[in-house]
C-alpha positions as CSV (number, residue, x, y, z in Angstrom):
1,X,0.0,0.0,0.0
2,X,1.5,3.4,-1.0
3,X,0.7,6.4,1.1
4,X,1.1,10.0,-0.1
5,X,1.4,12.4,2.8
6,X,0.2,15.3,0.6
7,X,-3.1,13.6,-0.1
8,X,-3.8,12.3,3.4
9,X,-3.0,15.8,4.8
10,X,-1.4,17.1,7.9
11,X,-2.7,14.4,10.3
12,X,-0.5,11.8,8.6
13,X,2.5,14.2,8.6
14,X,2.0,14.8,12.3
15,X,1.9,11.1,12.9
16,X,5.1,10.5,10.9
17,X,6.9,13.3,12.8
18,X,5.8,11.9,16.2
19,X,6.9,8.3,15.6
20,X,10.3,9.3,14.2
21,X,11.4,9.5,17.8
22,X,13.9,12.3,17.4
23,X,16.3,10.8,14.9
24,X,14.5,12.6,12.0
25,X,13.8,16.2,13.0
26,X,11.6,16.9,10.0
27,X,10.6,15.0,7.0
28,X,11.1,16.8,3.7
29,X,9.7,13.9,1.8
30,X,6.3,12.9,3.1
31,X,5.7,10.4,0.3
32,X,5.9,7.0,2.0
33,X,5.4,3.4,1.3
34,X,4.2,1.4,4.2
35,X,5.1,-2.3,4.2
36,X,3.5,-4.5,6.8
37,X,5.4,-7.2,8.4
38,X,4.5,-9.8,11.0
39,X,8.0,-11.5,11.2
40,X,8.1,-14.4,13.6
41,X,5.6,-12.8,16.0
42,X,2.5,-12.6,13.8
43,X,1.9,-9.1,15.1
44,X,1.4,-6.9,12.1
45,X,3.5,-3.7,12.0
46,X,3.5,-1.1,9.2
47,X,7.1,-0.1,8.5
48,X,7.2,3.5,7.0
49,X,9.8,4.0,4.3
50,X,10.4,7.3,2.6
51,X,10.6,6.6,-1.1
52,X,14.2,7.7,-1.4
53,X,15.4,5.6,1.5
54,X,13.6,2.5,0.1
55,X,15.0,3.1,-3.3
56,X,18.6,3.1,-2.1
57,X,18.5,0.7,0.9
58,X,16.1,-2.0,-0.4
59,X,16.2,-1.6,-4.2
60,X,19.9,-1.0,-4.7
61,X,19.4,2.5,-6.0
62,X,18.9,1.1,-9.5
63,X,22.3,-0.5,-9.4
64,X,21.8,-4.2,-8.7
65,X,22.5,-5.1,-12.3
66,X,25.1,-2.5,-13.2
67,X,28.8,-2.4,-12.5
68,X,28.7,1.3,-11.4
69,X,26.2,0.5,-8.6
70,X,23.6,3.0,-7.4
71,X,22.6,6.0,-9.6
72,X,23.4,9.6,-8.7
73,X,20.5,11.1,-10.7
74,X,17.2,9.8,-12.1
75,X,18.1,10.1,-15.8
76,X,20.8,7.4,-15.3
77,X,18.0,4.8,-15.1
78,X,17.2,5.2,-18.8
79,X,20.9,4.6,-19.6
80,X,21.0,1.5,-17.3
81,X,18.0,0.0,-19.1
82,X,19.4,0.6,-22.6
83,X,22.8,-0.8,-21.6
84,X,21.5,-3.8,-19.5
85,X,20.7,-7.3,-20.5
86,X,17.1,-8.2,-21.5
87,X,16.4,-10.5,-18.5
88,X,13.2,-12.1,-17.2
89,X,12.6,-12.1,-13.4
90,X,9.9,-14.0,-11.5
91,X,9.2,-13.5,-7.8
92,X,7.3,-16.6,-6.4
93,X,6.1,-15.0,-3.2
94,X,3.0,-12.7,-3.3
95,X,3.7,-9.0,-3.7
96,X,2.4,-8.4,-0.2
97,X,5.8,-9.8,1.0
98,X,8.6,-7.3,1.0
99,X,11.1,-9.6,-0.6
100,X,8.8,-10.1,-3.6
101,X,7.9,-6.4,-3.9
102,X,11.6,-5.5,-3.8
103,X,12.5,-8.1,-6.4
104,X,9.8,-6.8,-8.7
105,X,10.8,-3.1,-8.4
106,X,14.6,-3.9,-8.7
107,X,13.8,-5.8,-11.9
108,X,11.6,-3.1,-13.3
109,X,14.2,-0.4,-12.6
110,X,16.7,-2.5,-14.6
111,X,14.3,-2.8,-17.5
112,X,13.6,-6.5,-17.0
113,X,10.4,-8.3,-17.9
114,X,8.6,-9.5,-14.7
115,X,6.5,-12.6,-14.6
116,X,3.9,-13.2,-11.9
117,X,2.0,-16.4,-11.2
118,X,-1.7,-16.4,-12.0
119,X,-2.4,-19.0,-9.3
120,X,-3.8,-17.8,-5.9
121,X,-1.7,-20.4,-4.0
122,X,1.9,-21.4,-4.5
123,X,2.2,-24.5,-6.6
124,X,5.7,-25.8,-7.5
125,X,4.8,-27.6,-10.7
126,X,2.9,-24.6,-12.0
127,X,5.9,-22.3,-11.1
128,X,8.2,-24.5,-13.1
129,X,5.8,-24.5,-16.1
130,X,5.8,-20.7,-16.1
131,X,9.6,-20.6,-15.7
132,X,9.8,-22.8,-18.8
133,X,7.1,-21.1,-20.9
134,X,8.3,-17.5,-20.1
135,X,12.0,-18.4,-20.3
136,X,12.6,-17.0,-16.9
137,X,16.3,-16.2,-16.0
138,X,16.0,-15.1,-12.3
139,X,13.7,-16.6,-9.7
140,X,13.1,-15.1,-6.2
141,X,11.9,-17.3,-3.4
142,X,11.4,-17.0,0.4
143,X,13.4,-19.7,2.1
144,X,13.1,-23.5,2.4
145,X,9.3,-23.6,2.5
146,X,9.4,-22.7,-1.2
147,X,12.7,-24.3,-2.0
148,X,11.7,-27.8,-0.9
149,X,8.6,-28.3,-3.1
150,X,10.4,-26.6,-6.0
151,X,13.5,-28.9,-5.8
152,X,11.3,-32.0,-5.3
153,X,9.2,-31.2,-8.3
154,X,12.4,-30.5,-10.3
155,X,14.1,-33.7,-9.2
156,X,11.0,-35.8,-10.1
157,X,10.7,-34.1,-13.5
158,X,14.3,-34.5,-14.4
159,X,14.2,-38.2,-13.4
160,X,11.4,-38.8,-15.9
161,X,11.5,-39.5,-19.6
162,X,13.8,-37.3,-21.7
163,X,10.9,-35.9,-23.8
164,X,9.0,-34.9,-20.6
165,X,11.8,-32.9,-19.0
166,X,11.5,-29.2,-18.6
167,X,13.9,-27.2,-20.8
168,X,15.4,-24.7,-18.3
169,X,18.4,-23.5,-20.3
170,X,17.5,-19.8,-19.6
171,X,17.4,-20.1,-15.8
172,X,20.7,-19.1,-14.2
173,X,19.8,-17.8,-10.7
174,X,17.6,-18.7,-7.8
175,X,17.9,-16.3,-4.9
176,X,16.2,-16.3,-1.5
177,X,15.5,-13.5,1.0
178,X,13.4,-13.2,4.1
179,X,13.9,-16.7,5.4
180,X,16.7,-19.3,5.6
181,X,17.6,-21.1,2.4
182,X,19.6,-24.0,3.7
183,X,22.9,-25.2,2.1
184,X,21.4,-28.7,1.7
185,X,18.6,-27.5,-0.6
186,X,20.9,-25.2,-2.5
187,X,23.1,-28.2,-3.3
188,X,20.1,-30.2,-4.4
189,X,19.2,-27.5,-6.9
190,X,22.8,-27.4,-8.4
191,X,22.9,-31.2,-8.5
192,X,20.1,-31.1,-11.0
193,X,21.1,-27.9,-12.7
194,X,24.9,-27.7,-12.4
195,X,25.1,-24.2,-14.1
196,X,22.6,-22.7,-11.7
197,X,23.7,-19.9,-9.3
198,X,21.9,-20.1,-6.0
199,X,22.2,-17.5,-3.2
200,X,20.7,-16.6,0.2
201,X,20.7,-13.0,1.3
202,X,19.7,-11.4,4.6
203,X,17.3,-8.6,4.9
204,X,14.3,-7.4,6.9
205,X,11.4,-5.0,6.3
206,X,13.0,-2.7,8.9
207,X,16.5,-2.7,7.4
208,X,16.2,-3.3,3.7
209,X,18.4,-5.6,1.7
210,X,21.7,-6.5,3.5
211,X,23.0,-9.0,0.9
212,X,24.7,-12.3,1.3
213,X,27.5,-12.8,3.8
214,X,31.0,-12.6,2.1
215,X,32.9,-14.6,4.8
216,X,32.9,-18.2,6.0
217,X,31.6,-18.8,9.5
218,X,31.6,-21.9,11.7
219,X,28.9,-20.5,13.9
220,X,25.6,-18.8,13.2
221,X,24.0,-18.4,9.8
222,X,26.0,-15.6,8.0
223,X,29.1,-13.4,8.4
224,X,29.7,-10.0,6.9
225,X,33.0,-8.3,6.2
226,X,33.4,-4.9,8.0
227,X,31.3,-2.3,6.4
228,X,30.2,1.2,7.4
229,X,26.4,0.7,7.5
230,X,26.3,-2.5,9.7
231,X,26.7,-2.5,13.4
232,X,25.8,-4.5,16.5
233,X,23.7,-2.6,19.0
234,X,23.5,-3.6,22.7
235,X,20.4,-3.0,24.7
236,X,19.3,-0.5,22.1
237,X,21.7,2.1,23.6
238,X,25.3,1.5,22.5
239,X,27.5,-0.2,19.9
240,X,28.9,-3.5,20.7
241,X,32.6,-3.9,21.5
242,X,34.7,-6.6,19.8
243,X,33.5,-10.0,20.9
244,X,30.2,-8.7,22.2
245,X,26.8,-9.8,21.1
246,X,23.7,-7.6,20.5
247,X,21.2,-7.0,17.7
248,X,22.2,-6.5,14.0
249,X,21.5,-2.9,13.0
250,X,21.8,-0.8,9.9
251,X,22.5,2.9,9.5
252,X,22.0,5.3,6.6
253,X,18.7,5.5,4.7
254,X,16.4,3.6,7.0
255,X,12.7,3.7,7.8
256,X,11.2,6.4,10.0
257,X,9.2,4.2,12.3
258,X,6.2,1.9,12.6
259,X,2.9,3.5,11.6
260,X,0.9,4.5,14.7
261,X,3.1,2.7,17.2
262,X,5.5,5.0,19.1
263,X,6.6,2.4,21.6
264,X,7.7,-0.2,19.0
265,X,9.3,2.6,17.0
266,X,11.4,3.7,20.0
267,X,12.6,0.1,20.4
268,X,13.5,-0.6,16.8
269,X,14.6,2.8,15.4
270,X,17.2,4.2,17.7
271,X,19.8,7.1,17.7
272,X,23.2,6.5,19.1
273,X,25.4,9.6,19.1
274,X,24.1,11.4,16.0
275,X,23.6,8.3,13.9
276,X,20.2,6.6,13.3
277,X,19.9,2.9,13.3
278,X,17.3,0.4,12.4
279,X,17.4,-2.9,14.3
280,X,16.4,-5.9,12.3
281,X,15.8,-8.4,15.1
282,X,18.7,-10.8,14.3
283,X,21.2,-11.4,17.1
284,X,24.8,-10.8,16.0
285,X,28.3,-10.6,17.3
286,X,31.0,-8.0,16.5
287,X,34.2,-10.1,15.8
288,X,37.7,-9.1,16.7
289,X,38.5,-8.2,13.0
290,X,35.4,-5.9,12.8
291,X,33.3,-8.4,10.9
292,X,29.8,-9.3,12.0
293,X,28.5,-12.8,12.6
294,X,24.7,-13.1,12.4
295,X,23.6,-15.7,14.9
296,X,19.9,-16.0,14.3
297,X,16.5,-14.5,15.3
298,X,17.1,-12.9,18.7
299,X,13.5,-13.3,19.9
300,X,13.7,-17.1,19.3
301,X,16.9,-17.6,21.2
302,X,16.8,-20.7,23.5
303,X,18.5,-20.4,26.9
304,X,19.5,-23.8,28.1
305,X,21.6,-24.0,31.3
306,X,22.9,-20.5,30.6
307,X,24.0,-21.3,27.0
308,X,22.4,-19.6,24.0
309,X,21.0,-21.7,21.1
310,X,19.7,-20.1,18.0
311,X,17.1,-22.2,16.2
312,X,18.3,-21.4,12.7
313,X,21.7,-23.0,13.2
314,X,20.1,-26.3,14.5
315,X,17.5,-26.3,11.8
316,X,20.1,-26.0,9.1
317,X,22.0,-28.9,10.5
318,X,19.0,-31.1,10.8
319,X,17.9,-30.3,7.2
320,X,21.2,-31.8,6.0
321,X,20.0,-35.2,7.1
322,X,18.5,-37.1,4.2
323,X,15.2,-38.1,6.0
324,X,14.3,-34.6,7.3
325,X,12.2,-32.5,4.9
326,X,11.5,-29.5,7.3
327,X,12.0,-28.6,10.9
328,X,11.5,-25.9,13.5
329,X,13.5,-25.8,16.7
330,X,12.1,-24.3,19.9
331,X,12.8,-24.2,23.6
332,X,10.5,-26.0,26.0
333,X,10.6,-25.8,29.8
334,X,13.0,-28.0,31.7
335,X,13.3,-28.4,35.5
336,X,17.0,-28.5,35.6
337,X,18.2,-26.4,32.5
338,X,15.4,-23.9,32.3
339,X,14.8,-24.8,28.7
340,X,15.7,-27.7,26.5
341,X,16.1,-27.8,22.8
342,X,13.1,-29.4,21.0
343,X,12.8,-30.2,17.3
344,X,9.4,-30.4,15.5
345,X,10.1,-32.0,12.2
346,X,8.6,-33.9,9.2
347,X,10.3,-36.7,7.3
348,X,10.2,-38.5,4.0
349,X,10.4,-42.1,5.3
350,X,7.9,-44.1,7.4
351,X,10.2,-44.7,10.4
352,X,13.0,-42.4,11.8
353,X,15.6,-43.4,14.3
354,X,15.7,-40.3,16.4
355,X,18.9,-41.4,18.2
356,X,20.6,-41.3,14.8
357,X,19.2,-37.8,14.2
358,X,20.7,-36.8,17.6
359,X,24.1,-38.3,16.7
360,X,24.0,-36.7,13.3
361,X,23.5,-33.2,14.9
362,X,26.3,-33.9,17.4
363,X,28.8,-34.2,14.5
364,X,28.3,-30.5,13.6
365,X,26.9,-28.9,16.8
366,X,28.1,-28.4,20.4
367,X,26.3,-30.8,22.7
368,X,24.1,-28.2,24.3
369,X,22.7,-27.3,20.9
370,X,21.7,-30.8,20.0
371,X,17.9,-31.4,20.3
372,X,17.0,-33.3,23.4
373,X,13.5,-34.2,22.3
374,X,12.0,-34.7,18.8
375,X,8.4,-34.4,17.7
376,X,7.4,-35.7,14.3
377,X,4.5,-34.1,12.4
378,X,2.9,-34.6,9.0
379,X,3.7,-31.0,7.9
380,X,5.7,-28.2,9.5
381,X,3.5,-25.2,9.7
382,X,4.6,-22.0,8.0
383,X,2.7,-18.9,6.9
384,X,1.8,-18.1,3.3
385,X,5.2,-16.7,2.4
386,X,7.2,-19.5,4.1
387,X,8.1,-17.8,7.4
388,X,8.2,-20.2,10.4
389,X,5.3,-20.5,12.8
390,X,7.3,-20.9,16.0
391,X,4.3,-20.4,18.2
392,X,2.7,-23.4,16.6
393,X,5.9,-25.5,16.9
394,X,6.2,-24.6,20.6
395,X,2.6,-25.6,21.2
396,X,3.2,-29.0,19.5
397,X,6.3,-29.6,21.7
398,X,4.6,-28.5,24.9
399,X,1.3,-30.3,24.3
400,X,2.8,-33.6,23.3
401,X,2.4,-36.5,25.8
402,X,5.4,-37.0,28.1
């Protein structure tokens, strides 16, 4: 939904100024786009982006597909389109999702053709048929919830008779944003399509597109080289010292707050010194060399015996096991440890030896991160765009018979 402050009048302008909580003295640009997000909480919040900020922080400033990067003046967009390749992009999430909206706008600013599904619900086979028919080059997905049915349909098709296989010579990139795209599923895609480029980038409705991590990490889900717009903020009040953990934050052109929610705006959009930061919600650590390791969603962190466990790391490990199709990891009450790690999973075989699952996890994870209890379900519940429903997973684990 796009909001024009001039049309809605001074009431909206007053609202915008109030919730900017001091880090924006006055808005010269009252044209806003409001993108609603529920994240992992399910509580809808309208993130207010000035158009200019969104253009540069989430849409790459018109430079995602150009060696010179972001434009410096609007007329450069015409040049970029004329110089660029004639590509076809297809976002598979609905446009209500920030990742799909951003993908669409990035493509349009680059002069690409954009293909949208005409189905109300996500259907992997229908998606592949469109990719084939429209000769799609770039596909945007949201995490494993979309990746798994896509790769399963692809594997089944490519294993069929030669004349029935989908010709996908034009497809060269599948990228995910907004949810974890596990290494296991990325590898399954490239096993079938060896020339395919797959990528997983981090971003949030509150921070824009942060991109893929450039550095290897043995812990967490991603690691960024030192850069001026990324910081780790502790307690919403100060920047982390080396070796210290906090919340991943971005500075620069960021949103001005949540629409109509001053309290949440104060918590998420903070000013430290004279710099404004947007907190994305992911826990992170400032490393000794200035790089930033993203550990996982901070609100979902499990505290077991004083040790922190981030669900995404455990989930990625479990998904690497051949029998596990999908999994959510939560903390459940434990008399001795406070919380214990629980895995709610679905599998592709009739019987699963859960002790083997435990031993498999122990090969890659510290002992305290290994799930202590497992709960098998027919389907792991996620929302319409593939984000995990941790409240549901926690209720499954807590309500299961002892």
